[in-house]
N, CA, C and O atoms as a GROMACS GRO file, in nm:
protein
  404
    1MET      N    1  15.853   1.959   7.069
    1MET     CA    2  15.741   1.960   7.012
    1MET      C    3  15.648   1.852   7.092
    1MET      O    4  15.567   1.782   7.030
    2GLU      N    5  15.661   1.844   7.202
    2GLU     CA    6  15.580   1.771   7.281
    2GLU      C    7  15.457   1.839   7.296
    2GLU      O    8  15.432   1.959   7.289
    3GLY      N    9  15.377   1.734   7.319
    3GLY     CA   10  15.218   1.798   7.378
    3GLY      C   11  15.153   1.848   7.269
    3GLY      O   12  15.051   1.913   7.292
    4PHE      N   13  15.198   1.830   7.124
    4PHE     CA   14  15.122   1.898   7.025
    4PHE      C   15  15.042   1.752   6.960
    4PHE      O   16  15.078   1.637   6.984
    5LYS      N   17  14.941   1.789   6.882
    5LYS     CA   18  14.868   1.668   6.812
    5LYS      C   19  14.963   1.691   6.682
    5LYS      O   20  14.973   1.801   6.628
    6THR      N   21  15.035   1.571   6.635
    6THR     CA   22  15.082   1.530   6.504
    6THR      C   23  15.008   1.538   6.410
    6THR      O   24  14.895   1.504   6.445
    7PRO      N   25  15.014   1.574   6.277
    7PRO     CA   26  14.930   1.522   6.193
    7PRO      C   27  14.922   1.381   6.159
    7PRO      O   28  15.029   1.322   6.147
    8LYS      N   29  14.807   1.312   6.139
    8LYS     CA   30  14.792   1.181   6.070
    8LYS      C   31  14.878   1.153   5.950
    8LYS      O   32  14.911   1.249   5.881
    9SER      N   33  14.914   1.044   5.921
    9SER     CA   34  15.006   0.988   5.805
    9SER      C   35  14.889   1.011   5.690
    9SER      O   36  14.779   0.965   5.719
   10LEU      N   37  14.902   1.079   5.558
   10LEU     CA   38  14.854   1.086   5.447
   10LEU      C   39  14.819   0.960   5.397
   10LEU      O   40  14.902   0.877   5.359
   11ALA      N   41  14.655   0.939   5.395
   11ALA     CA   42  14.564   0.837   5.362
   11ALA      C   43  14.588   0.869   5.211
   11ALA      O   44  14.589   0.987   5.175
   12ILE      N   45  14.610   0.758   5.111
   12ILE     CA   46  14.634   0.744   4.993
   12ILE      C   47  14.499   0.651   4.936
   12ILE      O   48  14.522   0.538   4.892
   13ASP      N   49  14.423   0.679   4.937
   13ASP     CA   50  14.272   0.624   4.847
   13ASP      C   51  14.212   0.716   4.796
   13ASP      O   52  14.252   0.831   4.782
   14GLU      N   53  14.074   0.654   4.753
   14GLU     CA   54  13.956   0.728   4.664
   14GLU      C   55  13.948   0.870   4.724
   14GLU      O   56  13.928   0.962   4.644
   15ASN      N   57  13.962   0.904   4.868
   15ASN     CA   58  13.980   1.063   4.899
   15ASN      C   59  14.110   1.107   4.928
   15ASN      O   60  14.156   1.151   5.034
   16ILE      N   61  14.177   1.084   4.788
   16ILE     CA   62  14.305   1.162   4.830
   16ILE      C   63  14.326   1.287   4.870
   16ILE      O   64  14.392   1.325   4.967
   17VAL      N   65  14.230   1.391   4.741
   17VAL     CA   66  14.194   1.521   4.735
   17VAL      C   67  14.161   1.567   4.862
   17VAL      O   68  14.219   1.666   4.907
   18SER      N   69  14.056   1.496   4.940
   18SER     CA   70  13.998   1.594   5.041
   18SER      C   71  14.115   1.542   5.141
   18SER      O   72  14.169   1.638   5.195
   19ASN      N   73  14.176   1.402   5.185
   19ASN     CA   74  14.306   1.392   5.250
   19ASN      C   75  14.435   1.461   5.226
   19ASN      O   76  14.516   1.467   5.319
   20TRP      N   77  14.464   1.520   5.099
   20TRP     CA   78  14.590   1.585   5.098
   20TRP      C   79  14.516   1.702   5.197
   20TRP      O   80  14.551   1.710   5.315
   21LYS      N   81  14.401   1.800   5.135
   21LYS     CA   82  14.375   1.915   5.230
   21LYS      C   83  14.381   1.913   5.389
   21LYS      O   84  14.409   2.005   5.465
   22LYS      N   85  14.350   1.800   5.414
   22LYS     CA   86  14.322   1.806   5.610
   22LYS      C   87  14.461   1.770   5.617
   22LYS      O   88  14.497   1.816   5.725
   23PHE      N   89  14.551   1.718   5.567
   23PHE     CA   90  14.696   1.678   5.555
   23PHE      C   91  14.759   1.806   5.569
   23PHE      O   92  14.825   1.820   5.672
   24VAL      N   93  14.755   1.899   5.492
   24VAL     CA   94  14.848   2.015   5.464
   24VAL      C   95  14.790   2.101   5.596
   24VAL      O   96  14.859   2.162   5.677
   25GLN      N   97  14.638   2.090   5.594
   25GLN     CA   98  14.585   2.169   5.702
   25GLN      C   99  14.634   2.134   5.816
   25GLN      O  100  14.651   2.232   5.889
   26SER      N  101  14.666   2.033   5.863
   26SER     CA  102  14.693   1.984   6.001
   26SER      C  103  14.873   2.006   6.016
   26SER      O  104  14.915   2.065   6.114
   27TYR      N  105  14.949   1.963   5.932
   27TYR     CA  106  15.090   2.002   5.897
   27TYR      C  107  15.101   2.176   5.931
   27TYR      O  108  15.188   2.219   6.008
   28ASN      N  109  15.009   2.262   5.869
   28ASN     CA  110  15.034   2.395   5.898
   28ASN      C  111  15.010   2.423   6.029
   28ASN      O  112  15.092   2.482   6.100
   29ILE      N  113  14.856   2.367   6.080
   29ILE     CA  114  14.846   2.398   6.259
   29ILE      C  115  14.949   2.357   6.322
   29ILE      O  116  14.990   2.430   6.413
   30TYR      N  117  15.028   2.218   6.292
   30TYR     CA  118  15.129   2.200   6.451
   30TYR      C  119  15.250   2.276   6.414
   30TYR      O  120  15.321   2.318   6.506
   31LEU      N  121  15.294   2.307   6.257
   31LEU     CA  122  15.377   2.400   6.245
   31LEU      C  123  15.382   2.532   6.361
   31LEU      O  124  15.465   2.559   6.447
   32LEU      N  125  15.256   2.597   6.320
   32LEU     CA  126  15.244   2.716   6.429
   32LEU      C  127  15.228   2.703   6.560
   32LEU      O  128  15.272   2.790   6.634
   33ALA      N  129  15.176   2.613   6.599
   33ALA     CA  130  15.122   2.584   6.740
   33ALA      C  131  15.315   2.552   6.825
   33ALA      O  132  15.363   2.606   6.925
   34SER      N  133  15.375   2.451   6.736
   34SER     CA  134  15.501   2.383   6.790
   34SER      C  135  15.606   2.498   6.792
   34SER      O  136  15.714   2.492   6.852
   35GLY      N  137  15.564   2.596   6.724
   35GLY     CA  138  15.712   2.694   6.679
   35GLY      C  139  15.772   2.654   6.599
   35GLY      O  140  15.887   2.700   6.607
   36SER      N  141  15.758   2.586   6.516
   36SER     CA  142  15.821   2.521   6.428
   36SER      C  143  15.805   2.638   6.266
   36SER      O  144  15.901   2.651   6.190
   37ALA      N  145  15.699   2.693   6.249
   37ALA     CA  146  15.664   2.770   6.128
   37ALA      C  147  15.816   2.867   6.110
   37ALA      O  148  15.858   2.887   5.996
   38ASN      N  149  15.879   2.915   6.214
   38ASN     CA  150  15.974   3.014   6.166
   38ASN      C  151  16.143   2.929   6.152
   38ASN      O  152  16.247   2.994   6.145
   39LYS      N  153  16.138   2.812   6.152
   39LYS     CA  154  16.256   2.725   6.129
   39LYS      C  155  16.286   2.721   5.991
   39LYS      O  156  16.214   2.760   5.900
   40SER      N  157  16.401   2.668   5.983
   40SER     CA  158  16.445   2.703   5.817
   40SER      C  159  16.362   2.624   5.708
   40SER      O  160  16.279   2.541   5.745
   41ALA      N  161  16.375   2.641   5.619
   41ALA     CA  162  16.274   2.578   5.478
   41ALA      C  163  16.344   2.405   5.474
   41ALA      O  164  16.279   2.309   5.434
   42GLU      N  165  16.463   2.399   5.518
   42GLU     CA  166  16.471   2.229   5.541
   42GLU      C  167  16.421   2.159   5.633
   42GLU      O  168  16.377   2.046   5.615
   43VAL      N  169  16.422   2.224   5.752
   43VAL     CA  170  16.346   2.174   5.868
   43VAL      C  171  16.234   2.136   5.864
   43VAL      O  172  16.194   2.029   5.910
   44ARG      N  173  16.154   2.238   5.794
   44ARG     CA  174  16.009   2.218   5.800
   44ARG      C  175  15.961   2.117   5.684
   44ARG      O  176  15.854   2.060   5.702
   45ALA      N  177  16.053   2.083   5.534
   45ALA     CA  178  16.076   1.981   5.489
   45ALA      C  179  16.060   1.874   5.554
   45ALA      O  180  15.958   1.805   5.553
   46ALA      N  181  16.154   1.856   5.612
   46ALA     CA  182  16.169   1.732   5.736
   46ALA      C  183  16.066   1.678   5.772
   46ALA      O  184  16.026   1.569   5.732
   47ILE      N  185  15.998   1.771   5.875
   47ILE     CA  186  15.884   1.768   5.935
   47ILE      C  187  15.809   1.714   5.876
   47ILE      O  188  15.773   1.602   5.912
   48PHE      N  189  15.739   1.801   5.720
   48PHE     CA  190  15.674   1.730   5.652
   48PHE      C  191  15.662   1.592   5.602
   48PHE      O  192  15.568   1.515   5.615
   49LEU      N  193  15.782   1.574   5.540
   49LEU     CA  194  15.820   1.457   5.493
   49LEU      C  195  15.796   1.328   5.630
   49LEU      O  196  15.740   1.220   5.613
   50ASN      N  197  15.852   1.376   5.757
   50ASN     CA  198  15.842   1.266   5.882
   50ASN      C  199  15.682   1.256   5.868
   50ASN      O  200  15.645   1.139   5.856
   51PHE      N  201  15.599   1.331   5.867
   51PHE     CA  202  15.435   1.315   5.891
   51PHE      C  203  15.376   1.292   5.783
   51PHE      O  204  15.256   1.292   5.809
   52ILE      N  205  15.395   1.266   5.651
   52ILE     CA  206  15.318   1.213   5.564
   52ILE      C  207  15.305   1.090   5.537
   52ILE      O  208  15.211   1.058   5.464
   53GLY      N  209  15.375   1.007   5.578
   53GLY     CA  210  15.386   0.849   5.580
   53GLY      C  211  15.441   0.778   5.491
   53GLY      O  212  15.479   0.837   5.390
   54GLU      N  213  15.458   0.650   5.500
   54GLU     CA  214  15.556   0.572   5.390
   54GLU      C  215  15.520   0.568   5.298
   54GLU      O  216  15.602   0.577   5.207
   55ASP      N  217  15.351   0.551   5.259
   55ASP     CA  218  15.301   0.563   5.124
   55ASP      C  219  15.353   0.656   5.025
   55ASP      O  220  15.419   0.625   4.926
   56ALA      N  221  15.312   0.790   5.066
   56ALA     CA  222  15.354   0.919   5.036
   56ALA      C  223  15.509   0.935   5.020
   56ALA      O  224  15.540   0.999   4.919
   57ILE      N  225  15.609   0.895   5.094
   57ILE     CA  226  15.753   0.894   5.075
   57ILE      C  227  15.799   0.807   4.959
   57ILE      O  228  15.893   0.839   4.887
   58ASP      N  229  15.721   0.683   4.944
   58ASP     CA  230  15.728   0.615   4.844
   58ASP      C  231  15.700   0.689   4.685
   58ASP      O  232  15.763   0.664   4.582
   59LEU      N  233  15.601   0.774   4.700
   59LEU     CA  234  15.566   0.846   4.610
   59LEU      C  235  15.660   0.963   4.575
   59LEU      O  236  15.705   0.989   4.463
   60PHE      N  237  15.681   1.030   4.692
   60PHE     CA  238  15.805   1.146   4.676
   60PHE      C  239  15.931   1.077   4.632
   60PHE      O  240  16.002   1.126   4.544
   61ASN      N  241  15.956   0.974   4.687
   61ASN     CA  242  16.105   0.923   4.608
   61ASN      C  243  16.129   0.914   4.461
   61ASN      O  244  16.238   0.910   4.404
   62THR      N  245  15.984   0.910   4.399
   62THR     CA  246  15.986   0.903   4.234
   62THR      C  247  15.997   1.039   4.170
   62THR      O  248  16.019   1.053   4.049
   63PHE      N  249  15.977   1.164   4.276
   63PHE     CA  250  15.998   1.258   4.192
   63PHE      C  251  16.139   1.294   4.154
   63PHE      O  252  16.233   1.244   4.217
   64ASN      N  253  16.160   1.384   4.046
   64ASN     CA  254  16.281   1.420   3.992
   64ASN      C  255  16.317   1.574   4.053
   64ASN      O  256  16.338   1.671   3.981
   65LEU      N  257  16.320   1.575   4.170
   65LEU     CA  258  16.346   1.703   4.235
   65LEU      C  259  16.491   1.687   4.253
   65LEU      O  260  16.564   1.594   4.286
   66ALA      N  261  16.513   1.852   4.210
   66ALA     CA  262  16.657   1.862   4.252
   66ALA      C  263  16.681   1.857   4.386
   66ALA      O  264  16.583   1.877   4.457
   67GLU      N  265  16.807   1.831   4.451
   67GLU     CA  266  16.865   1.801   4.584
   67GLU      C  267  16.803   1.938   4.666
   67GLU      O  268  16.755   1.923   4.778
   68GLU      N  269  16.807   2.061   4.608
   68GLU     CA  270  16.788   2.139   4.709
   68GLU      C  271  16.638   2.175   4.722
   68GLU      O  272  16.589   2.215   4.828
   69ASP      N  273  16.553   2.155   4.583
   69ASP     CA  274  16.429   2.156   4.611
   69ASP      C  275  16.362   2.032   4.727
   69ASP      O  276  16.247   2.042   4.771
   70LYS      N  277  16.425   1.956   4.752
   70LYS     CA  278  16.402   1.819   4.842
   70LYS      C  279  16.390   1.911   4.998
   70LYS      O  280  16.320   1.883   5.094
   71LYS      N  281  16.467   2.008   4.984
   71LYS     CA  282  16.486   2.061   5.122
   71LYS      C  283  16.387   2.188   5.113
   71LYS      O  284  16.402   2.267   5.206
   72ASP      N  285  16.297   2.221   5.025
   72ASP     CA  286  16.205   2.311   5.028
   72ASP      C  287  16.061   2.295   5.022
   72ASP      O  288  16.005   2.271   4.916
   73VAL      N  289  15.990   2.307   5.149
   73VAL     CA  290  15.887   2.234   5.202
   73VAL      C  291  15.736   2.302   5.080
   73VAL      O  292  15.626   2.248   5.064
   74GLU      N  293  15.789   2.436   5.011
   74GLU     CA  294  15.689   2.475   4.966
   74GLU      C  295  15.665   2.389   4.800
   74GLU      O  296  15.563   2.364   4.736
   75LYS      N  297  15.805   2.364   4.776
   75LYS     CA  298  15.821   2.327   4.638
   75LYS      C  299  15.751   2.163   4.685
   75LYS      O  300  15.632   2.153   4.655
   76ILE      N  301  15.805   2.059   4.742
   76ILE     CA  302  15.761   1.953   4.771
   76ILE      C  303  15.585   1.976   4.785
   76ILE      O  304  15.507   1.902   4.724
   77LYS      N  305  15.546   2.068   4.859
   77LYS     CA  306  15.403   2.066   4.861
   77LYS      C  307  15.321   2.084   4.695
   77LYS      O  308  15.223   2.022   4.653
   78LYS      N  309  15.401   2.186   4.630
   78LYS     CA  310  15.363   2.187   4.490
   78LYS      C  311  15.344   2.074   4.414
   78LYS      O  312  15.236   2.039   4.365
   79VAL      N  313  15.481   1.999   4.402
   79VAL     CA  314  15.490   1.859   4.317
   79VAL      C  315  15.378   1.741   4.386
   79VAL      O  316  15.325   1.646   4.329
   80THR      N  317  15.368   1.776   4.498
   80THR     CA  318  15.301   1.664   4.545
   80THR      C  319  15.130   1.688   4.534
   80THR      O  320  15.051   1.595   4.522
   81THR      N  321  15.090   1.834   4.541
   81THR     CA  322  14.990   1.839   4.498
   81THR      C  323  14.938   1.815   4.356
   81THR      O  324  14.819   1.788   4.345
   82TYR      N  325  15.011   1.823   4.253
   82TYR     CA  326  14.997   1.783   4.147
   82TYR      C  327  14.997   1.654   4.098
   82TYR      O  328  14.936   1.620   3.997
   83ILE      N  329  15.087   1.557   4.191
   83ILE     CA  330  15.100   1.383   4.190
   83ILE      C  331  14.925   1.380   4.262
   83ILE      O  332  14.842   1.336   4.182
   84TYR      N  333  14.892   1.404   4.341
   84TYR     CA  334  14.763   1.366   4.411
   84TYR      C  335  14.639   1.401   4.321
   84TYR      O  336  14.549   1.320   4.297
   85TRP      N  337  14.643   1.515   4.278
   85TRP     CA  338  14.539   1.564   4.182
   85TRP      C  339  14.527   1.445   4.051
   85TRP      O  340  14.428   1.384   4.011
   86HIS      N  341  14.646   1.441   4.012
   86HIS     CA  342  14.644   1.349   3.893
   86HIS      C  343  14.581   1.216   3.905
   86HIS      O  344  14.511   1.161   3.820
   87ARG      N  345  14.627   1.150   4.074
   87ARG     CA  346  14.581   1.033   4.104
   87ARG      C  347  14.442   1.029   4.118
   87ARG      O  348  14.369   0.937   4.079
   88GLU      N  349  14.402   1.149   4.183
   88GLU     CA  350  14.229   1.160   4.184
   88GLU      C  351  14.177   1.145   4.000
   88GLU      O  352  14.106   1.057   3.952
   89VAL      N  353  14.228   1.240   3.943
   89VAL     CA  354  14.150   1.207   3.822
   89VAL      C  355  14.167   1.065   3.806
   89VAL      O  356  14.060   1.005   3.799
   90GLN      N  357  14.275   0.990   3.798
   90GLN     CA  358  14.280   0.862   3.774
   90GLN      C  359  14.214   0.760   3.818
   90GLN      O  360  14.181   0.662   3.752
   91ILE      N  361  14.183   0.792   3.987
   91ILE     CA  362  14.084   0.708   4.068
   91ILE      C  363  13.950   0.720   3.974
   91ILE      O  364  13.888   0.617   3.949
   92ARG      N  365  13.897   0.861   3.916
   92ARG     CA  366  13.756   0.848   3.899
   92ARG      C  367  13.723   0.848   3.762
   92ARG      O  368  13.607   0.872   3.730
   93VAL      N  369  13.808   0.825   3.678
   93VAL     CA  370  13.784   0.840   3.548
   93VAL      C  371  13.686   0.704   3.537
   93VAL      O  372  13.570   0.699   3.497
   94PRO      N  373  13.769   0.596   3.586
   94PRO     CA  374  13.666   0.476   3.564
   94PRO      C  375  13.528   0.464   3.572
   94PRO      O  376  13.445   0.401   3.507
   95ARG      N  377  13.521   0.551   3.681
   95ARG     CA  378  13.322   0.585   3.746
   95ARG      C  379  13.230   0.628   3.642
   95ARG      O  380  13.110   0.597   3.638
   96LEU      N  381  13.310   0.722   3.534
   96LEU     CA  382  13.234   0.753   3.444
   96LEU      C  383  13.137   0.665   3.366
   96LEU      O  384  13.036   0.700   3.305
   97GLU      N  385  13.190   0.538   3.381
   97GLU     CA  386  13.122   0.457   3.288
   97GLU      C  387  13.012   0.464   3.305
   97GLU      O  388  12.928   0.464   3.215
   98ARG      N  389  12.982   0.474   3.468
   98ARG     CA  390  12.814   0.456   3.547
   98ARG      C  391  12.819   0.585   3.589
   98ARG      O  392  12.893   0.581   3.687
   99PRO      N  393  12.790   0.678   3.576
   99PRO     CA  394  12.767   0.785   3.637
   99PRO      C  395  12.659   0.829   3.725
   99PRO      O  396  12.664   0.942   3.774
  100PHE      N  397  12.558   0.749   3.752
  100PHE     CA  398  12.484   0.769   3.848
  100PHE      C  399  12.451   0.631   3.920
  100PHE      O  400  12.337   0.600   3.956
  101SER      N  401  12.553   0.561   3.935
  101SER     CA  402  12.551   0.445   4.018
  101SER      C  403  12.610   0.458   4.149
  101SER      O  404  12.612   0.362   4.226
   0.00000   0.00000   0.00000
């Protein structure tokens, strides 16, 4: 897997939705370029979790996923997407008090 640019850790901030999209895109590019796209779901999940970063790992560890789901990158992505979209709403709602500022 050497020689390929690895995805940057997911930045959990006010741009979480944009950051999430970029992270997933970078992850998918890495899988294809490195030849890892054909590896088992468990290996792809481990690669995903390895790249996502400590803050996201802390969040991931709060999920109530079954053990077999923790080894399926597509299920991890679905749950994570929901959490991040929910977090984006929580971050932006307070801004509604002054929508034109």
